[in-house]
RORO-294817 format. One record per residue: residue in one letter; y, z, x of N, C-alpha, C in turn. Coordinates in steps of 0.2 Angstrom, whole numbers, padded with zeros to 4 digits, always signed. Last residue first. Example, Ala and Ser with C-alpha at 12.3 -4.5 7.8 and 13.67 -1.06 7.14 Angstrom:
RORO-294817
S-0011+0035+0064-0005+0036+0068+0000+0039+0064;A-0028+0039+0066-0022+0039+0062-0016+0039+0066;
***
This chain:
RORO-294817
Q-0136+0037-0295-0140+0040-0290-0146+0044-0292;E-0132+0021-0301-0133+0028-0302-0137+0030-0296;Q-0119+0009-0301-0125+0011-0298-0126+0019-0299;N-0109+0001-0306-0113+0005-0311-0119+0008-0308;G-0097+0003-0293-0099-0001-0298-0103+0004-0303;F-0091+0012-0284-0098+0010-0283-0101+0006-0288;L-0077+0013-0288-0079+0011-0282-0086+0009-0280;G-0073+0017-0301-0076+0011-0300-0078+0009-0293;Q-0067+0030-0302-0063+0024-0301-0066+0017-0300;E-0079+0037-0303-0075+0036-0310-0070+0031-0309;S-0082+0038-0290-0086+0034-0295-0083+0033-0301;L-0072+0046-0285-0072+0039-0283-0077+0034-0287;Q-0076+0058-0291-0069+0054-0293-0069+0047-0291;D-0088+0060-0285-0088+0059-0292-0081+0056-0294;I-0084+0062-0272-0088+0056-0274-0088+0055-0281;D-0076+0074-0273-0073+0067-0271-0077+0061-0273;L-0086+0082-0278-0080+0081-0282-0077+0075-0280;Q-0094+0083-0266-0097+0080-0272-0091+0078-0277;S-0084+0078-0252-0087+0083-0257-0090+0079-0263;L-0086+0070-0237-0083+0070-0244-0087+0075-0248;G-0090+0069-0224-0086+0074-0225-0083+0074-0233;I-0100+0060-0220-0093+0059-0217-0088+0063-0220;Q-0111+0065-0227-0111+0065-0220-0105+0064-0217;S-0107+0062-0240-0107+0069-0238-0107+0069-0230;L-0110+0048-0240-0103+0050-0241-0102+0058-0239;I-0124+0048-0238-0120+0045-0233-0113+0048-0234;E-0128+0055-0250-0130+0057-0243-0126+0055-0238;D-0123+0047-0260-0121+0054-0259-0122+0057-0252;R-0130+0034-0257-0123+0035-0258-0121+0042-0256;N-0142+0028-0256-0141+0034-0252-0133+0036-0252;G-0143+0017-0265-0147+0023-0266-0146+0029-0262;G-0137+0005-0266-0133+0011-0266-0137+0018-0267;L-0152-0002-0271-0145-0003-0270-0141+0003-0271;N-0165+0007-0262-0162+0004-0268-0155+0003-0267;P-0171+0004-0245-0167+0007-0250-0166+0004-0256;A-0188+0001-0239-0181-0001-0240-0177+0003-0245;P-0197+0016-0232-0196+0010-0236-0189+0008-0237;D-0196+0020-0214-0196+0022-0221-0195+0015-0226;P-0207+0010-0203-0201+0015-0205-0201+0016-0212;L-0224+0011-0197-0219+0008-0202-0213+0013-0203;K-0226+0014-0179-0227+0016-0186-0222+0013-0191;N-0232+0004-0166-0226+0007-0170-0228+0009-0177;V-0243+0008-0154-0242+0004-0160-0237+0008-0164;T-0238+0009-0137-0240+0013-0143-0238+0008-0149;G-0235+0005-0124-0242+0003-0127-0244+0007-0133;N-0222+0007-0121-0227+0012-0118-0234+0011-0122;F-0217-0001-0136-0215+0003-0130-0221+0007-0128;R-0216-0017-0144-0220-0011-0142-0216-0007-0136;I-0211-0025-0158-0209-0024-0151-0212-0017-0149;A-0215-0026-0171-0219-0030-0166-0217-0029-0159;P-0218-0015-0184-0213-0017-0179-0217-0020-0173;A-0231-0022-0195-0228-0016-0191-0223-0019-0186;I-0230-0030-0210-0231-0031-0203-0227-0025-0199;Q-0239-0022-0224-0233-0024-0221-0235-0026-0213;I-0244-0019-0240-0246-0021-0234-0240-0024-0230;E-0245-0005-0251-0241-0010-0249-0243-0012-0241;G-0252+0007-0254-0256+0001-0254-0252-0005-0252;T-0245+0019-0252-0245+0016-0258-0249+0010-0259;D-0246+0021-0238-0250+0026-0242-0250+0023-0250;T-0248+0004-0231-0244+0010-0233-0249+0015-0237;T-0256-0005-0219-0256-0003-0226-0253+0004-0227;T-0252-0018-0207-0254-0011-0208-0253-0010-0216;V-0254-0028-0193-0254-0028-0200-0256-0021-0203;L-0256-0024-0180-0249-0027-0182-0249-0027-0189;G-0266-0020-0172-0264-0015-0177-0257-0017-0180;R-0273-0028-0163-0267-0025-0161-0263-0020-0166;S-0284-0032-0171-0285-0028-0165-0279-0025-0162;S-0278-0039-0180-0281-0033-0182-0282-0029-0176;F-0273-0050-0173-0268-0046-0176-0271-0039-0178;L-0285-0056-0168-0279-0055-0164-0275-0050-0166;P-0294-0057-0179-0295-0051-0174-0289-0051-0170;H-0286-0060-0195-0288-0062-0189-0289-0057-0183;N-0280-0056-0206-0286-0054-0205-0289-0056-0199;V-0268-0063-0206-0267-0056-0206-0274-0053-0205;T-0272-0077-0206-0269-0074-0200-0269-0066-0200;Q-0277-0079-0219-0282-0079-0214-0279-0076-0207;K-0264-0078-0225-0270-0073-0227-0275-0073-0222;I-0258-0089-0219-0255-0082-0218-0261-0077-0220;D-0269-0101-0212-0264-0099-0217-0263-0092-0216;L-0271-0107-0195-0273-0103-0200-0267-0102-0206;V-0278-0119-0185-0272-0118-0189-0274-0113-0195;P-0288-0113-0171-0287-0115-0178-0280-0114-0180;E-0285-0118-0153-0286-0113-0159-0285-0116-0166;V-0286-0119-0136-0288-0123-0143-0289-0118-0148;C-0286-0116-0123-0280-0117-0127-0281-0121-0133;A-0298-0114-0117-0295-0121-0116-0289-0122-0120;D-0310-0105-0113-0303-0104-0113-0300-0111-0112;V-0325-0103-0124-0321-0106-0118-0314-0105-0119;A-0330-0098-0135-0334-0097-0129-0330-0099-0123;S-0323-0104-0146-0323-0097-0145-0326-0094-0138;F-0326-0117-0148-0321-0115-0143-0320-0108-0142;L-0336-0116-0158-0338-0119-0151-0333-0117-0146;H-0330-0110-0168-0336-0107-0165-0337-0110-0158;V-0320-0119-0171-0318-0112-0169-0324-0109-0166;W-0328-0130-0175-0324-0130-0169-0322-0123-0166;D-0333-0125-0187-0337-0127-0181-0334-0127-0175;H-0322-0123-0194-0325-0117-0192-0331-0119-0187;Q-0318-0136-0197-0314-0132-0193-0318-0126-0190;D-0331-0148-0196-0327-0143-0200-0323-0139-0195;A-0332-0164-0188-0335-0157-0190-0329-0153-0193;S-0326-0175-0184-0333-0176-0185-0336-0169-0188;L-0313-0175-0181-0314-0176-0188-0322-0176-0190;F-0313-0173-0168-0311-0167-0172-0313-0168-0179;R-0316-0186-0163-0321-0181-0162-0319-0175-0167;E-0305-0193-0167-0311-0195-0170-0316-0189-0169;K-0295-0187-0160-0294-0187-0167-0301-0189-0170;L-0299-0190-0147-0299-0183-0149-0299-0183-0157;K-0298-0204-0146-0304-0201-0146-0304-0194-0148;V-0284-0204-0147-0288-0208-0153-0295-0205-0152;K-0280-0198-0136-0278-0195-0142-0282-0198-0148;L-0283-0207-0126-0287-0201-0126-0286-0198-0133;S-0273-0217-0128-0280-0219-0129-0285-0212-0130;E-0262-0209-0125-0262-0213-0131-0270-0214-0133;D-0264-0205-0112-0264-0200-0117-0265-0203-0124;N-0276-0215-0103-0270-0213-0105-0269-0208-0111;L-0292-0208-0096-0288-0213-0101-0281-0210-0101;N-0298-0200-0088-0293-0204-0085-0290-0209-0089;E-0308-0193-0096-0302-0189-0093-0297-0194-0090;A-0319-0198-0103-0312-0200-0105-0306-0197-0101;D-0330-0191-0099-0329-0198-0096-0322-0201-0098;S-0329-0179-0106-0327-0179-0099-0326-0186-0096;L-0332-0176-0119-0328-0182-0118-0326-0182-0111;N-0338-0165-0125-0343-0171-0122-0339-0177-0121;L-0330-0155-0128-0331-0160-0133-0335-0166-0131;T-0330-0148-0117-0333-0145-0123-0334-0150-0128;A-0324-0157-0108-0331-0155-0107-0334-0152-0113;L-0311-0157-0113-0315-0163-0114-0322-0162-0113;L-0307-0144-0111-0307-0147-0118-0311-0153-0118;I-0308-0143-0097-0312-0139-0101-0313-0142-0108;R-0298-0152-0094-0305-0153-0092-0310-0149-0096;K-0287-0146-0099-0289-0152-0101-0296-0154-0100;F-0286-0135-0091-0288-0134-0098-0290-0140-0101;K-0283-0140-0078-0289-0136-0079-0291-0136-0086;P-0271-0147-0081-0277-0151-0079-0283-0147-0080;E-0262-0141-0095-0263-0141-0088-0270-0144-0087;L-0263-0142-0110-0258-0146-0106-0260-0147-0098;S-0270-0140-0123-0273-0141-0116-0269-0145-0112;G-0268-0136-0136-0262-0135-0131-0265-0136-0124;V-0272-0140-0152-0274-0141-0145-0268-0141-0140;A-0277-0134-0167-0271-0134-0162-0273-0135-0155;I-0284-0141-0181-0285-0138-0174-0279-0139-0170;Y-0285-0140-0199-0282-0142-0192-0284-0138-0187;R-0294-0146-0213-0290-0141-0210-0288-0144-0203;G-0302-0155-0219-0295-0155-0221-0291-0150-0218;D-0315-0155-0214-0314-0151-0221-0306-0151-0223;R-0314-0161-0202-0318-0164-0207-0316-0161-0214;T-0297-0159-0196-0305-0158-0196-0308-0161-0202;P-0283-0165-0187-0287-0164-0193-0294-0163-0192;Y-0274-0158-0174-0279-0163-0176-0283-0161-0182;Y-0258-0156-0166-0263-0154-0172-0267-0159-0173;D-0256-0156-0148-0254-0159-0155-0259-0155-0160;Y-0256-0164-0133-0253-0157-0136-0251-0159-0143;I-0257-0176-0129-0263-0174-0132-0261-0167-0136;G-0240-0184-0131-0247-0182-0128-0252-0179-0132;A-0231-0185-0141-0232-0191-0137-0239-0190-0133;G-0228-0173-0148-0233-0178-0151-0234-0184-0147;N-0219-0165-0141-0218-0166-0148-0222-0172-0151;L-0222-0163-0128-0223-0157-0132-0221-0159-0139;F-0220-0175-0121-0227-0172-0121-0228-0166-0125;H-0210-0185-0132-0211-0180-0127-0218-0177-0127;T-0209-0194-0143-0208-0197-0136-0209-0192-0130;E-0210-0190-0156-0216-0192-0153-0215-0196-0146;L-0193-0194-0160-0199-0192-0163-0205-0194-0159;Q-0185-0194-0144-0185-0195-0151-0191-0192-0154;E-0174-0194-0130-0180-0191-0133-0179-0192-0141;K-0168-0206-0119-0167-0203-0125-0174-0201-0128;S-0171-0202-0101-0171-0207-0107-0171-0203-0114;A-0158-0193-0093-0165-0194-0095-0165-0199-0101;G-0144-0190-0089-0147-0196-0087-0154-0198-0089;N-0141-0177-0092-0140-0179-0085-0144-0185-0084;L-0142-0173-0105-0136-0172-0102-0135-0175-0096;Q-0156-0173-0106-0152-0178-0110-0145-0178-0107;G-0160-0162-0098-0161-0169-0096-0157-0174-0099;P-0155-0152-0106-0152-0153-0099-0154-0160-0097;V-0163-0154-0118-0156-0155-0118-0153-0156-0111;L-0177-0151-0115-0174-0157-0117-0167-0158-0116;L-0180-0138-0112-0184-0143-0109-0181-0150-0110;P-0171-0129-0119-0170-0130-0112-0174-0135-0108;Q-0165-0127-0133-0169-0133-0131-0168-0134-0123;L-0157-0118-0138-0164-0116-0138-0168-0122-0136;A-0143-0122-0138-0146-0118-0132-0153-0117-0132;L-0143-0127-0151-0142-0131-0146-0145-0128-0139;C-0144-0115-0158-0150-0120-0158-0149-0125-0153;N-0132-0108-0154-0139-0106-0152-0145-0110-0152;D-0124-0116-0162-0123-0116-0155-0130-0114-0152;A-0128-0113-0175-0128-0120-0172-0128-0120-0165;M-0125-0100-0176-0132-0102-0176-0133-0109-0174;S-0115-0091-0166-0115-0097-0170-0122-0099-0170;I-0108-0075-0165-0114-0079-0165-0114-0085-0169;D-0097-0066-0156-0097-0072-0160-0104-0076-0160;I-0092-0050-0156-0098-0055-0154-0098-0060-0159;H-0080-0041-0149-0081-0045-0155-0086-0050-0153;A-0081-0024-0142-0082-0032-0142-0083-0035-0148;G-0075-0010-0132-0079-0013-0138-0079-0021-0137;E-0076-0001-0117-0073-0006-0121-0078-0009-0126;G-0081+0008-0108-0077+0011-0114-0074+0006-0119;T-0088+0004-0098-0081+0003-0097-0077+0006-0103;R-0102+0007-0099-0099+0007-0093-0091+0007-0092;S-0104+0007-0113-0106+0013-0109-0103+0013-0102;R-0100-0006-0116-0096-0001-0118-0098+0006-0114;H-0111-0013-0110-0105-0014-0107-0100-0008-0109;I-0121-0008-0119-0122-0007-0111-0115-0007-0108;V-0117-0014-0131-0118-0007-0130-0118-0004-0123;A-0117-0027-0128-0111-0024-0129-0111-0017-0128;S-0131-0029-0127-0127-0030-0121-0120-0027-0122;L-0134-0026-0140-0136-0022-0135-0133-0023-0129;I-0127-0037-0147-0126-0031-0148-0128-0026-0143;G-0134-0049-0141-0127-0048-0140-0125-0040-0141;I-0147-0047-0145-0146-0047-0138-0138-0045-0137;V-0145-0047-0159-0147-0041-0156-0146-0041-0149;A-0140-0061-0160-0136-0055-0162-0138-0049-0159;P-0151-0068-0156-0145-0068-0151-0141-0062-0153;Q-0159-0065-0167-0161-0063-0161-0155-0063-0156;S-0152-0071-0179-0154-0064-0178-0155-0061-0171;G-0149-0085-0174-0144-0080-0177-0146-0073-0176;G-0159-0093-0169-0152-0095-0167-0147-0090-0170;A-0171-0087-0174-0170-0088-0167-0163-0090-0165;L-0166-0086-0188-0169-0081-0184-0168-0081-0177;D-0159-0098-0192-0157-0091-0195-0160-0086-0190;A-0166-0108-0186-0159-0107-0184-0157-0100-0186;I-0179-0107-0192-0178-0107-0184-0171-0105-0183;Q-0188-0101-0203-0180-0102-0203-0178-0101-0195;L-0203-0109-0206-0199-0104-0202-0192-0106-0202;G-0208-0121-0210-0209-0115-0215-0205-0109-0212;S-0198-0135-0207-0202-0129-0205-0203-0124-0210;L-0199-0153-0210-0196-0146-0211-0201-0141-0208;S-0197-0166-0198-0201-0162-0203-0198-0155-0204;P-0191-0183-0198-0190-0176-0196-0194-0172-0201;G-0203-0196-0202-0197-0194-0200-0197-0186-0198;S-0216-0202-0203-0213-0199-0209-0206-0196-0208;S-0220-0209-0192-0222-0212-0198-0218-0208-0204;V-0215-0201-0182-0212-0207-0182-0214-0210-0189;R-0213-0184-0186-0218-0189-0185-0214-0196-0186;G-0205-0169-0178-0208-0173-0184-0212-0179-0182;T-0191-0168-0169-0197-0163-0172-0199-0167-0178;H-0180-0174-0164-0187-0174-0160-0192-0170-0163;S-0170-0171-0173-0171-0178-0170-0177-0179-0167;S-0169-0158-0175-0173-0162-0180-0174-0169-0178;I-0161-0153-0164-0168-0151-0165-0172-0156-0169;G-0148-0156-0164-0152-0161-0161-0160-0159-0162;S-0139-0149-0171-0140-0147-0164-0145-0151-0161;L-0139-0154-0184-0133-0155-0180-0134-0153-0173;A-0152-0149-0189-0150-0157-0189-0144-0158-0184;L-0151-0136-0188-0156-0139-0184-0154-0147-0184;Y-0140-0134-0197-0140-0132-0190-0145-0135-0185;N-0146-0138-0209-0140-0141-0206-0139-0140-0199;I-0157-0129-0211-0158-0136-0210-0152-0140-0207;D-0150-0117-0213-0154-0118-0208-0155-0125-0206;H-0134-0122-0220-0140-0119-0220-0144-0120-0214;G-0116-0121-0223-0122-0124-0220-0128-0119-0221;A-0098-0124-0225-0105-0121-0227-0111-0125-0224;R-0085-0122-0213-0089-0126-0217-0096-0123-0219;T-0076-0116-0204-0076-0114-0211-0081-0118-0216;A-0079-0122-0192-0079-0115-0193-0080-0112-0200;Y-0079-0135-0187-0084-0133-0192-0084-0126-0194;E-0070-0135-0176-0069-0139-0182-0073-0138-0188;G-0067-0119-0170-0069-0125-0170-0069-0129-0176;D-0073-0102-0172-0067-0107-0172-0071-0113-0171;Q-0084-0094-0175-0077-0091-0177-0072-0096-0176;G-0099-0103-0180-0094-0100-0175-0088-0098-0178;Y-0107-0109-0189-0104-0114-0184-0099-0110-0180;G-0113-0099-0197-0117-0106-0195-0114-0109-0189;T-0112-0083-0190-0110-0088-0194-0114-0094-0192;I-0110-0066-0187-0115-0071-0187-0113-0077-0192;S-0102-0055-0178-0101-0059-0183-0106-0065-0182;C-0101-0038-0173-0105-0044-0173-0104-0049-0179;Y-0093-0027-0164-0092-0030-0171-0096-0037-0170;I-0090-0011-0159-0094-0017-0157-0095-0021-0164;L-0075-0002-0155-0079-0005-0160-0083-0011-0157;D-0066+0005-0148-0072+0003-0144-0077+0001-0149;P-0056+0008-0157-0054+0004-0152-0060+0001-0148;K-0055+0010-0173-0060+0011-0169-0059+0007-0163;V-0043+0005-0179-0046+0012-0181-0051+0014-0176;Q-0041-0007-0174-0036-0002-0174-0038+0005-0175;K-0053-0013-0177-0052-0011-0170-0046-0006-0169;L-0051-0017-0190-0055-0011-0188-0055-0008-0181;Q-0043-0028-0188-0041-0023-0192-0045-0016-0190;E-0050-0036-0179-0044-0034-0177-0042-0028-0181;Y-0062-0039-0188-0062-0035-0182-0056-0032-0179;G-0059-0034-0206-0060-0039-0200-0060-0035-0194;I-0056-0028-0218-0061-0025-0213-0063-0030-0208;G-0049-0034-0228-0046-0028-0224-0050-0025-0219;L-0053-0045-0234-0055-0039-0237-0052-0033-0233;K-0048-0054-0225-0045-0054-0231-0047-0048-0235;T-0058-0052-0215-0051-0050-0213-0047-0050-0220;M-0069-0057-0220-0069-0050-0219-0062-0047-0218;V-0066-0071-0220-0067-0067-0226-0067-0059-0225;G-0064-0076-0208-0058-0075-0212-0060-0071-0218;P-0079-0086-0207-0073-0083-0204-0067-0082-0208;R-0091-0081-0219-0087-0086-0216-0081-0083-0212;F-0101-0066-0215-0097-0070-0220-0094-0076-0216;Q-0110-0057-0209-0111-0064-0209-0107-0069-0214;E-0109-0043-0198-0107-0046-0204-0109-0054-0203;I-0111-0027-0192-0114-0033-0192-0111-0037-0199;V-0104-0015-0181-0104-0018-0187-0107-0025-0187;I-0104+0001-0174-0107-0006-0173-0107-0009-0180;D-0101+0014-0176-0097+0011-0172-0099+0004-0170;F-0102+0027-0186-0105+0020-0186-0101+0015-0183;E-0093+0038-0185-0099+0038-0182-0103+0031-0181;D-0080+0033-0189-0081+0039-0184-0087+0040-0181;L-0083+0024-0199-0082+0021-0192-0082+0027-0187;L-0082+0030-0211-0089+0029-0208-0088+0027-0200;K-0068+0030-0213-0072+0036-0211-0079+0035-0208;H-0067+0016-0215-0064+0019-0209-0067+0026-0207;V-0074+0015-0227-0077+0011-0221-0073+0014-0215;V-0066+0022-0235-0073+0025-0234-0075+0021-0228;E-0055+0014-0235-0054+0021-0233-0061+0024-0231;I-0060+0003-0241-0058+0002-0234-0057+0009-0231;A-0062+0008-0254-0068+0006-0250-0066+0005-0243;K-0049+0010-0258-0053+0016-0257-0059+0014-0253;Q-0045-0003-0261-0042+0000-0255-0046+0007-0253;S-0058-0015-0266-0054-0009-0267-0051-0005-0261;K-0066-0024-0262-0060-0026-0264-0055-0021-0266;L-0079-0019-0261-0075-0020-0255-0068-0022-0256;N-0087-0007-0269-0082-0013-0271-0077-0014-0265;L-0102-0003-0262-0095-0002-0262-0091-0008-0264;A-0117+0006-0260-0114+0001-0264-0106+0002-0264;I-0127+0010-0246-0121+0012-0251-0118+0006-0254;S-0143+0013-0239-0138+0009-0243-0133+0013-0247;R-0153+0013-0224-0150+0016-0230-0145+0012-0233;K-0168+0007-0217-0161+0007-0218-0159+0012-0224;G-0182+0005-0216-0179+0010-0211-0171+0010-0212;R-0182-0012-0222-0186-0005-0221-0182-0001-0216;N-0178-0024-0225-0173-0019-0225-0176-0012-0224;L-0188-0034-0224-0182-0035-0220-0177-0029-0220;Y-0198-0028-0233-0199-0029-0226-0192-0029-0222;R-0191-0028-0245-0194-0022-0242-0195-0022-0235;F-0189-0042-0246-0183-0037-0245-0186-0031-0242;A-0202-0046-0248-0198-0049-0242-0192-0044-0241;S-0206-0040-0260-0209-0038-0254-0205-0040-0247;S-0192-0035-0270-0197-0040-0267-0200-0038-0261;Q-0192-0021-0280-0189-0025-0275-0194-0030-0272;G-0198-0013-0290-0192-0016-0291-0188-0020-0286;E-0211-0010-0284-0206-0005-0286-0199-0007-0286;I-0211-0026-0279-0215-0020-0278-0210-0014-0279;Q-0214-0043-0283-0210-0037-0284-0214-0031-0283;P-0217-0058-0273-0219-0053-0278-0214-0047-0278;E-0201-0065-0278-0208-0062-0280-0212-0062-0274;L-0184-0060-0276-0189-0064-0275-0196-0061-0277;D-0173-0051-0277-0176-0054-0283-0182-0058-0282;R-0168-0048-0264-0171-0043-0268-0175-0045-0274;V-0162-0059-0260-0169-0058-0258-0172-0053-0262;L-0149-0058-0265-0154-0062-0269-0161-0061-0266;D-0141-0043-0266-0144-0048-0261-0149-0051-0265;P-0129-0042-0280-0134-0040-0276-0137-0045-0271;K-0114-0039-0284-0117-0046-0281-0123-0044-0277;D-0109-0027-0287-0109-0032-0293-0112-0039-0290;P-0108-0019-0276-0112-0017-0282-0113-0022-0287;P-0111-0025-0260-0107-0025-0266-0111-0023-0272;E-0116-0013-0247-0118-0019-0252-0113-0019-0257;V-0120-0009-0232-0114-0009-0236-0115-0015-0241;R-0134-0001-0225-0132-0007-0228-0126-0006-0233;I-0135+0007-0210-0132+0008-0217-0131+0001-0219;V-0146+0013-0198-0143+0007-0201-0141+0008-0208;D-0149+0019-0183-0147+0022-0190-0143+0016-0193;A-0162+0013-0172-0155+0013-0174-0154+0016-0182;G-0176+0012-0169-0173+0019-0170-0165+0019-0172;M-0182+0000-0170-0181+0003-0163-0177+0010-0163;D-0180-0004-0183-0187-0003-0180-0187+0001-0174;A-0166-0006-0182-0169+0000-0186-0176+0001-0184;L-0166-0018-0175-0162-0012-0173-0165-0006-0176;L-0173-0026-0184-0175-0025-0177-0172-0019-0174;M-0164-0026-0195-0171-0023-0196-0174-0022-0189;S-0153-0032-0191-0152-0025-0191-0159-0022-0192;A-0159-0045-0190-0156-0042-0184-0156-0035-0185;F-0162-0047-0204-0167-0047-0199-0165-0044-0192;P-0149-0046-0210-0154-0041-0211-0160-0041-0206;G-0143-0058-0204-0140-0051-0202-0146-0046-0204;P-0152-0069-0209-0150-0068-0202-0148-0061-0200;L-0154-0067-0224-0159-0067-0219-0156-0065-0212;L-0146-0058-0237-0151-0063-0236-0155-0062-0229;T-0131-0050-0230-0137-0051-0235-0141-0057-0233;S-0121-0038-0221-0124-0044-0222-0130-0044-0227;F-0115-0027-0216-0112-0030-0222-0116-0036-0224;D-0120-0012-0209-0123-0019-0210-0120-0022-0216;L-0116-0002-0196-0114-0004-0203-0116-0011-0204;V-0126+0009-0186-0124+0002-0187-0122+0002-0195;K-0128+0018-0171-0126+0018-0178-0123+0012-0181;L-0139+0025-0160-0135+0019-0162-0134+0019-0169;G-0148+0035-0160-0141+0037-0158-0137+0031-0159;D-0162+0027-0154-0160+0033-0157-0153+0034-0155;L-0168+0016-0148-0161+0016-0150-0159+0021-0154;P-0181+0021-0144-0177+0018-0139-0169+0018-0141;K-0186+0036-0153-0186+0029-0152-0181+0027-0147;M-0193+0052-0148-0187+0048-0149-0189+0040-0148;
***
């Protein structure tokens, strides 16, 4: 058994924050059903490269799940959702506030059917407040929460990240924490919960080393003013071949090892600004692989900046079994949360749109005749089984 065997989740979300959250739950054993509109497919499905009709990103985000396509504007769809709630008593959605209520499947409405329902809403700005109904993306949440103001370079301004920080660290992961906390609470009290996940709120909360000080009289932090955002030696350094080395030698012992390895021990007492100039000069004197070879023998918190293809072949991840190949030749990241030292196997492949319709509906007591009649009424769109 996996740790979350027995948890049953209806996932109404698309794109990234909700699907990544439900993927984490599915990886740990939860039974997750994607409830998808038949006429508005998840845009992630259409990204490149495509594998068996779905993007590699979609296949990763939605592995281990099942799918049913429902026209949620139909009363029949609401009836199906109500039947599903007999077993699937955790809901994830990421529409703007009010949308699910208009569809007839908001928290207060479904709570009447399932009083102990756990209902997790992931939005940009939360269920209330002045920005509740405002549109936004990852970049907007980072900007409004202050993260962008101290992330980047003085010479070029705030920097973009290849990682969707707000979506994942501010949305998906708090959602999983909230859901599992609500499950524990329900097991003790019998009570359900409506979990309000604001990605902007959680981005503000993601800054424990800066925000508390700013709220309590510290000097204003901006680009390259903090020892972790470029003001100190903790930084990326270009090498002769146009690549980079990441130096995290913050503690005195690591700093001493760093300088000794670079034959710069006599510069130990320089201020960070002056020392940084010497570090830049030294790292530019050789190629990245030269520095990798030199620092492989010492423990100084110095590592190469790798591209993704280099990363998946790096001994760190190959020795952990994190990158794995399926029987069909598809390469995926294995579930990263381990239990009892066991490398997790890949879950089943991501479902096709509506691909588990008959299986799911028969599970909640509908006959094939019932399913065929609902299909004729257009409940499932044009999806074929």
